[in-house]
One Martini backbone bead per residue (centre of mass of N, CA, C, O) as a GRO file, in nm:
protein
  409
    1UNK     BB    1 -16.400  -3.672  -2.332
    2UNK     BB    2 -16.308  -3.623  -2.671
    3UNK     BB    3 -16.161  -3.715  -2.950
    4UNK     BB    4 -15.964  -3.551  -3.193
    5UNK     BB    5 -16.032  -3.577  -3.536
    6UNK     BB    6 -15.923  -3.431  -3.836
    7UNK     BB    7 -15.797  -3.180  -3.667
    8UNK     BB    8 -15.610  -2.874  -3.738
    9UNK     BB    9 -15.375  -2.660  -3.744
   10UNK     BB   10 -15.247  -2.365  -3.919
   11UNK     BB   11 -15.069  -2.111  -4.053
   12UNK     BB   12 -15.285  -1.896  -3.997
   13UNK     BB   13 -15.271  -1.913  -3.696
   14UNK     BB   14 -14.984  -1.791  -3.683
   15UNK     BB   15 -15.035  -1.521  -3.835
   16UNK     BB   16 -15.247  -1.409  -3.634
   17UNK     BB   17 -15.077  -1.437  -3.368
   18UNK     BB   18 -14.843  -1.263  -3.457
   19UNK     BB   19 -14.989  -1.008  -3.502
   20UNK     BB   20 -15.115  -0.986  -3.212
   21UNK     BB   21 -14.841  -0.974  -3.066
   22UNK     BB   22 -14.738  -0.710  -3.194
   23UNK     BB   23 -14.974  -0.528  -3.124
   24UNK     BB   24 -14.947  -0.568  -2.808
   25UNK     BB   25 -14.674  -0.466  -2.786
   26UNK     BB   26 -14.720  -0.188  -2.890
   27UNK     BB   27 -14.954  -0.108  -2.697
   28UNK     BB   28 -14.828  -0.164  -2.407
   29UNK     BB   29 -14.580   0.003  -2.449
   30UNK     BB   30 -14.708   0.270  -2.508
   31UNK     BB   31 -14.882   0.302  -2.257
   32UNK     BB   32 -14.649   0.320  -2.053
   33UNK     BB   33 -14.485   0.550  -2.201
   34UNK     BB   34 -14.703   0.784  -2.209
   35UNK     BB   35 -14.712   0.851  -1.912
   36UNK     BB   36 -14.412   0.929  -1.881
   37UNK     BB   37 -14.436   1.152  -2.099
   38UNK     BB   38 -14.656   1.333  -1.961
   39UNK     BB   39 -14.482   1.356  -1.677
   40UNK     BB   40 -14.249   1.483  -1.795
   41UNK     BB   41 -14.038   1.736  -1.930
   42UNK     BB   42 -14.223   1.810  -2.167
   43UNK     BB   43 -14.531   1.835  -2.054
   44UNK     BB   44 -14.581   1.844  -1.740
   45UNK     BB   45 -14.787   1.661  -1.610
   46UNK     BB   46 -14.995   1.558  -1.391
   47UNK     BB   47 -15.097   1.250  -1.292
   48UNK     BB   48 -15.406   1.300  -1.298
   49UNK     BB   49 -15.424   1.401  -1.587
   50UNK     BB   50 -15.297   1.161  -1.725
   51UNK     BB   51 -15.506   0.943  -1.620
   52UNK     BB   52 -15.754   1.083  -1.750
   53UNK     BB   53 -15.660   1.050  -2.043
   54UNK     BB   54 -15.637   0.738  -2.023
   55UNK     BB   55 -15.930   0.691  -1.961
   56UNK     BB   56 -16.051   0.806  -2.211
   57UNK     BB   57 -15.897   0.629  -2.408
   58UNK     BB   58 -16.009   0.353  -2.317
   59UNK     BB   59 -16.313   0.429  -2.361
   60UNK     BB   60 -16.277   0.493  -2.672
   61UNK     BB   61 -16.186   0.211  -2.767
   62UNK     BB   62 -16.447   0.054  -2.705
   63UNK     BB   63 -16.622   0.228  -2.903
   64UNK     BB   64 -16.442   0.194  -3.164
   65UNK     BB   65 -16.501  -0.108  -3.193
   66UNK     BB   66 -16.782  -0.094  -3.282
   67UNK     BB   67 -16.728   0.070  -3.538
   68UNK     BB   68 -16.519  -0.131  -3.663
   69UNK     BB   69 -16.711  -0.369  -3.679
   70UNK     BB   70 -16.923  -0.246  -3.859
   71UNK     BB   71 -16.729  -0.193  -4.097
   72UNK     BB   72 -16.627  -0.495  -4.124
   73UNK     BB   73 -16.916  -0.641  -4.156
   74UNK     BB   74 -17.073  -0.414  -4.357
   75UNK     BB   75 -16.852  -0.281  -4.569
   76UNK     BB   76 -16.507  -0.380  -4.600
   77UNK     BB   77 -16.428  -0.593  -4.407
   78UNK     BB   78 -16.210  -0.750  -4.199
   79UNK     BB   79 -15.928  -0.745  -4.341
   80UNK     BB   80 -15.916  -0.446  -4.418
   81UNK     BB   81 -15.955  -0.345  -4.127
   82UNK     BB   82 -15.684  -0.458  -4.015
   83UNK     BB   83 -15.491  -0.313  -4.202
   84UNK     BB   84 -15.574  -0.022  -4.162
   85UNK     BB   85 -15.549  -0.024  -3.853
   86UNK     BB   86 -15.241  -0.078  -3.842
   87UNK     BB   87 -15.159   0.187  -3.992
   88UNK     BB   88 -15.298   0.395  -3.805
   89UNK     BB   89 -15.159   0.301  -3.540
   90UNK     BB   90 -14.860   0.370  -3.644
   91UNK     BB   91 -14.916   0.668  -3.691
   92UNK     BB   92 -14.979   0.729  -3.396
   93UNK     BB   93 -14.699   0.657  -3.276
   94UNK     BB   94 -14.538   0.862  -3.460
   95UNK     BB   95 -14.701   1.124  -3.363
   96UNK     BB   96 -14.556   1.117  -3.062
   97UNK     BB   97 -14.283   1.249  -3.176
   98UNK     BB   98 -14.445   1.507  -3.125
   99UNK     BB   99 -14.356   1.759  -2.905
  100UNK     BB  100 -14.685   1.778  -2.802
  101UNK     BB  101 -15.017   1.802  -2.748
  102UNK     BB  102 -15.101   1.758  -3.038
  103UNK     BB  103 -14.939   1.498  -3.079
  104UNK     BB  104 -15.077   1.343  -2.861
  105UNK     BB  105 -15.382   1.362  -2.963
  106UNK     BB  106 -15.329   1.248  -3.245
  107UNK     BB  107 -15.211   0.973  -3.158
  108UNK     BB  108 -15.453   0.879  -2.988
  109UNK     BB  109 -15.667   0.889  -3.205
  110UNK     BB  110 -15.531   0.693  -3.410
  111UNK     BB  111 -15.517   0.453  -3.205
  112UNK     BB  112 -15.817   0.434  -3.158
  113UNK     BB  113 -15.904   0.394  -3.449
  114UNK     BB  114 -15.719   0.144  -3.526
  115UNK     BB  115 -15.813  -0.046  -3.295
  116UNK     BB  116 -16.112  -0.055  -3.380
  117UNK     BB  117 -16.041  -0.209  -3.649
  118UNK     BB  118 -15.856  -0.441  -3.552
  119UNK     BB  119 -15.958  -0.619  -3.313
  120UNK     BB  120 -16.251  -0.739  -3.386
  121UNK     BB  121 -16.146  -0.844  -3.676
  122UNK     BB  122 -15.930  -1.054  -3.580
  123UNK     BB  123 -16.111  -1.227  -3.408
  124UNK     BB  124 -16.314  -1.298  -3.625
  125UNK     BB  125 -16.126  -1.421  -3.842
  126UNK     BB  126 -16.000  -1.633  -3.665
  127UNK     BB  127 -16.264  -1.788  -3.587
  128UNK     BB  128 -16.343  -1.860  -3.892
  129UNK     BB  129 -16.112  -2.073  -3.940
  130UNK     BB  130 -16.308  -2.271  -3.733
  131UNK     BB  131 -16.602  -2.349  -3.853
  132UNK     BB  132 -16.513  -2.664  -3.951
  133UNK     BB  133 -16.353  -2.683  -3.636
  134UNK     BB  134 -16.489  -2.634  -3.334
  135UNK     BB  135 -16.316  -2.820  -3.136
  136UNK     BB  136 -16.059  -2.605  -3.172
  137UNK     BB  137 -16.136  -2.329  -3.048
  138UNK     BB  138 -16.023  -2.335  -2.756
  139UNK     BB  139 -15.725  -2.371  -2.851
  140UNK     BB  140 -15.699  -2.128  -3.044
  141UNK     BB  141 -15.769  -1.905  -2.825
  142UNK     BB  142 -15.525  -1.994  -2.641
  143UNK     BB  143 -15.309  -1.907  -2.838
  144UNK     BB  144 -15.403  -1.619  -2.866
  145UNK     BB  145 -15.370  -1.552  -2.558
  146UNK     BB  146 -15.068  -1.606  -2.553
  147UNK     BB  147 -14.992  -1.386  -2.765
  148UNK     BB  148 -15.089  -1.150  -2.580
  149UNK     BB  149 -14.901  -1.202  -2.334
  150UNK     BB  150 -14.629  -1.192  -2.488
  151UNK     BB  151 -14.668  -0.900  -2.616
  152UNK     BB  152 -14.702  -0.743  -2.347
  153UNK     BB  153 -14.448  -0.826  -2.200
  154UNK     BB  154 -14.228  -0.747  -2.426
  155UNK     BB  155 -14.343  -0.448  -2.471
  156UNK     BB  156 -14.277  -0.340  -2.194
  157UNK     BB  157 -13.996  -0.415  -2.172
  158UNK     BB  158 -13.871  -0.289  -2.446
  159UNK     BB  159 -14.010  -0.012  -2.470
  160UNK     BB  160 -13.963   0.092  -2.187
  161UNK     BB  161 -13.649   0.074  -2.192
  162UNK     BB  162 -13.596   0.247  -2.443
  163UNK     BB  163 -13.749   0.510  -2.350
  164UNK     BB  164 -13.591   0.553  -2.076
  165UNK     BB  165 -13.283   0.532  -2.209
  166UNK     BB  166 -13.333   0.669  -2.532
  167UNK     BB  167 -13.615   0.774  -2.549
  168UNK     BB  168 -13.928   0.823  -2.655
  169UNK     BB  169 -13.900   0.805  -2.962
  170UNK     BB  170 -13.796   0.525  -2.975
  171UNK     BB  171 -14.041   0.381  -2.847
  172UNK     BB  172 -14.253   0.489  -3.062
  173UNK     BB  173 -14.112   0.370  -3.314
  174UNK     BB  174 -14.119   0.073  -3.221
  175UNK     BB  175 -14.430   0.061  -3.199
  176UNK     BB  176 -14.477   0.133  -3.502
  177UNK     BB  177 -14.318  -0.107  -3.623
  178UNK     BB  178 -14.481  -0.335  -3.502
  179UNK     BB  179 -14.747  -0.256  -3.645
  180UNK     BB  180 -14.625  -0.300  -3.937
  181UNK     BB  181 -14.562  -0.604  -3.884
  182UNK     BB  182 -14.857  -0.688  -3.822
  183UNK     BB  183 -14.943  -0.664  -4.128
  184UNK     BB  184 -14.789  -0.903  -4.278
  185UNK     BB  185 -14.942  -1.176  -4.186
  186UNK     BB  186 -15.216  -1.085  -4.306
  187UNK     BB  187 -15.117  -1.063  -4.599
  188UNK     BB  188 -15.018  -1.372  -4.617
  189UNK     BB  189 -15.284  -1.457  -4.574
  190UNK     BB  190 -15.553  -1.681  -4.638
  191UNK     BB  191 -15.894  -1.682  -4.725
  192UNK     BB  192 -16.031  -1.983  -4.560
  193UNK     BB  193 -16.354  -1.938  -4.527
  194UNK     BB  194 -16.608  -2.100  -4.364
  195UNK     BB  195 -16.977  -2.133  -4.307
  196UNK     BB  196 -16.963  -2.376  -4.117
  197UNK     BB  197 -17.203  -2.455  -3.875
  198UNK     BB  198 -17.432  -2.499  -3.589
  199UNK     BB  199 -17.704  -2.356  -3.655
  200UNK     BB  200 -17.873  -2.605  -3.754
  201UNK     BB  201 -17.836  -2.774  -3.483
  202UNK     BB  202 -17.887  -2.507  -3.318
  203UNK     BB  203 -18.106  -2.337  -3.183
  204UNK     BB  204 -18.166  -2.012  -3.137
  205UNK     BB  205 -18.238  -2.008  -2.833
  206UNK     BB  206 -17.978  -2.150  -2.746
  207UNK     BB  207 -17.772  -1.953  -2.858
  208UNK     BB  208 -17.874  -1.709  -2.690
  209UNK     BB  209 -17.827  -1.839  -2.418
  210UNK     BB  210 -17.518  -1.894  -2.438
  211UNK     BB  211 -17.432  -1.604  -2.489
  212UNK     BB  212 -17.569  -1.468  -2.231
  213UNK     BB  213 -17.411  -1.642  -2.029
  214UNK     BB  214 -17.136  -1.553  -2.111
  215UNK     BB  215 -17.154  -1.250  -2.059
  216UNK     BB  216 -17.217  -1.274  -1.754
  217UNK     BB  217 -16.975  -1.457  -1.663
  218UNK     BB  218 -16.746  -1.263  -1.767
  219UNK     BB  219 -16.841  -1.018  -1.600
  220UNK     BB  220 -16.815  -1.145  -1.316
  221UNK     BB  221 -16.537  -1.246  -1.314
  222UNK     BB  222 -16.379  -0.966  -1.354
  223UNK     BB  223 -16.510  -0.822  -1.105
  224UNK     BB  224 -16.436  -1.037  -0.890
  225UNK     BB  225 -16.136  -1.024  -0.947
  226UNK     BB  226 -16.087  -0.723  -0.864
  227UNK     BB  227 -16.192  -0.742  -0.570
  228UNK     BB  228 -16.017  -0.995  -0.475
  229UNK     BB  229 -15.728  -0.865  -0.571
  230UNK     BB  230 -15.675  -0.661  -0.342
  231UNK     BB  231 -15.509  -0.837  -0.157
  232UNK     BB  232 -15.269  -0.904  -0.375
  233UNK     BB  233 -15.132  -0.627  -0.454
  234UNK     BB  234 -14.902  -0.636  -0.208
  235UNK     BB  235 -14.755  -0.911  -0.193
  236UNK     BB  236 -14.509  -0.893  -0.372
  237UNK     BB  237 -14.371  -0.678  -0.191
  238UNK     BB  238 -14.378  -0.823   0.078
  239UNK     BB  239 -14.197  -1.067  -0.022
  240UNK     BB  240 -13.959  -0.894  -0.111
  241UNK     BB  241 -13.899  -0.799   0.184
  242UNK     BB  242 -13.882  -1.062   0.338
  243UNK     BB  243 -13.659  -1.210   0.161
  244UNK     BB  244 -13.427  -1.022   0.055
  245UNK     BB  245 -13.386  -1.030  -0.256
  246UNK     BB  246 -13.262  -0.983  -0.587
  247UNK     BB  247 -13.533  -0.968  -0.694
  248UNK     BB  248 -13.718  -0.790  -0.872
  249UNK     BB  249 -14.014  -0.635  -0.826
  250UNK     BB  250 -14.117  -0.674  -1.120
  251UNK     BB  251 -14.105  -0.974  -1.109
  252UNK     BB  252 -14.314  -1.028  -0.886
  253UNK     BB  253 -14.544  -0.893  -1.063
  254UNK     BB  254 -14.492  -1.120  -1.302
  255UNK     BB  255 -14.552  -1.421  -1.212
  256UNK     BB  256 -14.822  -1.467  -1.354
  257UNK     BB  257 -14.701  -1.475  -1.640
  258UNK     BB  258 -14.521  -1.725  -1.595
  259UNK     BB  259 -14.759  -1.919  -1.514
  260UNK     BB  260 -14.928  -1.910  -1.772
  261UNK     BB  261 -14.755  -2.034  -1.990
  262UNK     BB  262 -14.763  -2.352  -1.915
  263UNK     BB  263 -15.076  -2.367  -1.900
  264UNK     BB  264 -15.130  -2.302  -2.192
  265UNK     BB  265 -14.978  -2.521  -2.326
  266UNK     BB  266 -15.129  -2.762  -2.195
  267UNK     BB  267 -15.408  -2.671  -2.302
  268UNK     BB  268 -15.349  -2.680  -2.598
  269UNK     BB  269 -15.276  -2.983  -2.620
  270UNK     BB  270 -15.541  -3.099  -2.494
  271UNK     BB  271 -15.753  -2.932  -2.686
  272UNK     BB  272 -15.640  -3.060  -2.951
  273UNK     BB  273 -15.709  -3.368  -2.865
  274UNK     BB  274 -15.949  -3.275  -2.667
  275UNK     BB  275 -16.313  -3.264  -2.594
  276UNK     BB  276 -16.503  -3.009  -2.438
  277UNK     BB  277 -16.705  -2.817  -2.299
  278UNK     BB  278 -16.700  -2.483  -2.247
  279UNK     BB  279 -16.882  -2.485  -1.985
  280UNK     BB  280 -16.703  -2.682  -1.836
  281UNK     BB  281 -16.462  -2.487  -1.835
  282UNK     BB  282 -16.599  -2.262  -1.678
  283UNK     BB  283 -16.650  -2.427  -1.427
  284UNK     BB  284 -16.357  -2.483  -1.360
  285UNK     BB  285 -16.273  -2.177  -1.338
  286UNK     BB  286 -16.450  -2.105  -1.085
  287UNK     BB  287 -16.343  -2.316  -0.891
  288UNK     BB  288 -16.045  -2.223  -0.895
  289UNK     BB  289 -16.102  -1.931  -0.811
  290UNK     BB  290 -16.215  -2.005  -0.532
  291UNK     BB  291 -15.959  -2.152  -0.429
  292UNK     BB  292 -15.761  -1.913  -0.467
  293UNK     BB  293 -15.899  -1.713  -0.268
  294UNK     BB  294 -15.911  -1.898  -0.019
  295UNK     BB  295 -15.602  -1.925   0.033
  296UNK     BB  296 -15.553  -1.614   0.114
  297UNK     BB  297 -15.657  -1.663   0.415
  298UNK     BB  298 -15.366  -1.796   0.505
  299UNK     BB  299 -15.265  -1.502   0.476
  300UNK     BB  300 -15.139  -1.260   0.633
  301UNK     BB  301 -15.079  -0.923   0.650
  302UNK     BB  302 -14.793  -1.043   0.750
  303UNK     BB  303 -14.581  -1.213   0.580
  304UNK     BB  304 -14.397  -1.504   0.534
  305UNK     BB  305 -14.194  -1.744   0.405
  306UNK     BB  306 -14.408  -1.976   0.458
  307UNK     BB  307 -14.633  -1.825   0.253
  308UNK     BB  308 -14.531  -1.864  -0.046
  309UNK     BB  309 -14.656  -2.134  -0.134
  310UNK     BB  310 -14.952  -2.035  -0.112
  311UNK     BB  311 -14.923  -1.800  -0.319
  312UNK     BB  312 -14.836  -1.970  -0.561
  313UNK     BB  313 -15.077  -2.172  -0.555
  314UNK     BB  314 -15.287  -1.946  -0.606
  315UNK     BB  315 -15.167  -1.856  -0.888
  316UNK     BB  316 -15.207  -2.122  -1.024
  317UNK     BB  317 -15.512  -2.142  -0.999
  318UNK     BB  318 -15.569  -1.873  -1.133
  319UNK     BB  319 -15.451  -1.952  -1.408
  320UNK     BB  320 -15.644  -2.177  -1.464
  321UNK     BB  321 -15.893  -2.006  -1.451
  322UNK     BB  322 -15.826  -1.810  -1.685
  323UNK     BB  323 -15.791  -2.033  -1.912
  324UNK     BB  324 -16.100  -2.129  -1.864
  325UNK     BB  325 -16.218  -1.831  -1.966
  326UNK     BB  326 -16.103  -1.616  -2.148
  327UNK     BB  327 -16.084  -1.765  -2.434
  328UNK     BB  328 -16.407  -1.863  -2.436
  329UNK     BB  329 -16.545  -1.616  -2.540
  330UNK     BB  330 -16.474  -1.638  -2.848
  331UNK     BB  331 -16.542  -1.930  -2.889
  332UNK     BB  332 -16.856  -1.915  -2.830
  333UNK     BB  333 -16.924  -1.689  -3.025
  334UNK     BB  334 -16.830  -1.847  -3.281
  335UNK     BB  335 -17.019  -2.102  -3.242
  336UNK     BB  336 -17.322  -1.935  -3.199
  337UNK     BB  337 -17.295  -1.734  -3.420
  338UNK     BB  338 -17.300  -1.507  -3.675
  339UNK     BB  339 -17.041  -1.453  -3.887
  340UNK     BB  340 -17.142  -1.177  -4.008
  341UNK     BB  341 -17.150  -1.054  -3.676
  342UNK     BB  342 -16.893  -1.117  -3.493
  343UNK     BB  343 -16.746  -0.843  -3.442
  344UNK     BB  344 -16.988  -0.712  -3.302
  345UNK     BB  345 -17.007  -0.910  -3.066
  346UNK     BB  346 -16.712  -0.863  -2.965
  347UNK     BB  347 -16.753  -0.563  -2.905
  348UNK     BB  348 -17.002  -0.606  -2.696
  349UNK     BB  349 -16.889  -0.789  -2.457
  350UNK     BB  350 -16.805  -0.540  -2.256
  351UNK     BB  351 -17.076  -0.420  -2.151
  352UNK     BB  352 -17.148  -0.600  -1.902
  353UNK     BB  353 -16.892  -0.542  -1.752
  354UNK     BB  354 -16.940  -0.233  -1.723
  355UNK     BB  355 -17.211  -0.238  -1.578
  356UNK     BB  356 -17.122  -0.410  -1.335
  357UNK     BB  357 -16.891  -0.228  -1.256
  358UNK     BB  358 -17.064   0.015  -1.177
  359UNK     BB  359 -17.199  -0.136  -0.940
  360UNK     BB  360 -16.938  -0.223  -0.788
  361UNK     BB  361 -16.817   0.068  -0.755
  362UNK     BB  362 -16.992   0.149  -0.512
  363UNK     BB  363 -16.798  -0.059  -0.317
  364UNK     BB  364 -16.489  -0.003  -0.331
  365UNK     BB  365 -16.431   0.132  -0.062
  366UNK     BB  366 -16.490  -0.109   0.119
  367UNK     BB  367 -16.290  -0.316  -0.013
  368UNK     BB  368 -16.030  -0.140   0.040
  369UNK     BB  369 -16.064  -0.133   0.356
  370UNK     BB  370 -16.166  -0.460   0.325
  371UNK     BB  371 -16.013  -0.715   0.176
  372UNK     BB  372 -16.153  -0.963   0.314
  373UNK     BB  373 -16.431  -0.907   0.199
  374UNK     BB  374 -16.360  -0.942  -0.101
  375UNK     BB  375 -16.286  -1.236  -0.063
  376UNK     BB  376 -16.548  -1.351   0.041
  377UNK     BB  377 -16.711  -1.265  -0.204
  378UNK     BB  378 -16.556  -1.416  -0.414
  379UNK     BB  379 -16.597  -1.706  -0.308
  380UNK     BB  380 -16.904  -1.705  -0.301
  381UNK     BB  381 -16.959  -1.625  -0.595
  382UNK     BB  382 -16.794  -1.853  -0.731
  383UNK     BB  383 -16.952  -2.084  -0.597
  384UNK     BB  384 -17.232  -2.024  -0.708
  385UNK     BB  385 -17.158  -2.018  -1.010
  386UNK     BB  386 -17.055  -2.315  -1.008
  387UNK     BB  387 -17.323  -2.442  -0.937
  388UNK     BB  388 -17.483  -2.329  -1.186
  389UNK     BB  389 -17.293  -2.465  -1.397
  390UNK     BB  390 -17.335  -2.756  -1.317
  391UNK     BB  391 -17.634  -2.753  -1.388
  392UNK     BB  392 -17.615  -2.663  -1.680
  393UNK     BB  393 -17.434  -2.902  -1.776
  394UNK     BB  394 -17.639  -3.124  -1.696
  395UNK     BB  395 -17.883  -3.006  -1.865
  396UNK     BB  396 -17.731  -3.028  -2.142
  397UNK     BB  397 -17.704  -3.349  -2.142
  398UNK     BB  398 -18.001  -3.456  -2.159
  399UNK     BB  399 -18.065  -3.429  -2.464
  400UNK     BB  400 -17.838  -3.627  -2.555
  401UNK     BB  401 -17.933  -3.871  -2.400
  402UNK     BB  402 -18.222  -3.890  -2.518
  403UNK     BB  403 -18.118  -3.929  -2.814
  404UNK     BB  404 -17.973  -4.197  -2.763
  405UNK     BB  405 -18.204  -4.357  -2.656
  406UNK     BB  406 -18.386  -4.340  -2.909
  407UNK     BB  407 -18.184  -4.477  -3.102
  408UNK     BB  408 -18.177  -4.751  -2.944
  409UNK     BB  409 -18.492  -4.802  -2.991
   0.00000   0.00000   0.00000
C-alpha cells in the first residue's frame, strides 16, 4: 500500500452520489410496487404473467443502456443524457398512475428508455471526475456503490410501505418525485472533467488485457455468487423460526445490507488514504468469497441457535468480498479505457455476465436440487480464480521491479 497525497474527493462526488441514490430509490421502490400492482385488484394478472413482464423489462433495460451509452458518448454528451434520462424515467413513473394495461406498458417503456440514458452516462461522468486522480477511483466508486445500496434499501422501504398502505398511485408518484429530485444535483454540478489518463503510460495491449480480465472476473463472480448463494436463500427464514424472536422476517433478509454499510465506510476511509492495485483488491475479494461459502458447510440443513454466529461471520466475509469486487468494475474501466467511449464500455460490461449466466443456467436444476453441490462448486471456483489472480498480481509487479532495478543501476 502507498499513501495517497494531494488527492481528495470534492462536492461533485457528493452531487453525483446523491443523484444516483435518489434514482436507485425510485427504481427499486417502483420495481417492488409494480409487481404488487400487476397482481393486485386493478390489473389482476397472475403471478407468472407479471414475472414474465418484469423479466422482459429487465432484459430491455440492459439493451437500452447500450443505446443510451451510444447517444451519450457519440451524440449529445453524457450530462445531457443523464438529465433527459431522469425526466423520461420520472414521466414513466407518473404514467403508471393511469390504471390500465396501456398505462403500465407506457410507464415501463419510458422507464426503460430513461434508465438507458441515465445509468451508463452517470457512471461514465462520475468516473471522469477522477481521471486526474486515479488513485482515488476505488474509493470513489465505493462511495458510489454505497449510495446505490442506501437508495435501494430506503426506496424499497419507503415506496413499498406507502404503496401498500396508501395506494399504488402514492407510491408511483413518490417514485417519480425521487427521479425529478435526482435531476437537481446533476444540474448543480460543474463539468470539471480532465482527460489526463494513464493511456500514455500503459500500453494498449496491457489496457485491453486488464479490461478483458476484469470482464471475465466480474462475470464469474456474480454467476458463482448466484449458484453458491442457493444454500443461504432459506437460512434467514430458518434462523427466524429457530430463534422465535420479534425481529421481522424482512429484517433477517436485509442483514446483508446492514453489514455492507460499515464495511463500505471502512473501505472508503482506507482507500482514500492508501492505494493498492485494483487487481490486488479483486484477489482479496475472491479469497474472502471462498472463505464465506466454505463456512456455510458448517451449518446443517436444520440450523440451531449455535450456528447463528457462523452464519453472521459468513455474511461479514461475503460483504468484504463484495466491496472488494463490485465497485472495482467501473474503477478499472475508467482507469484503462478511452474516456470518450467510457459509457459504451460500461453498458457492455454486463454482456460477459449474461453469456456465462446462460451457460451456468443449464445446470441450475442440479444446483437447486443439491445446494451443497453449488457450495462446493463456489468454493473450488473462487479458490482457483484467487490463485490465478495471485499469479497475475505477482506477474504485474515484475515489470515495475525491473524498471526500479534499471534506475538503480
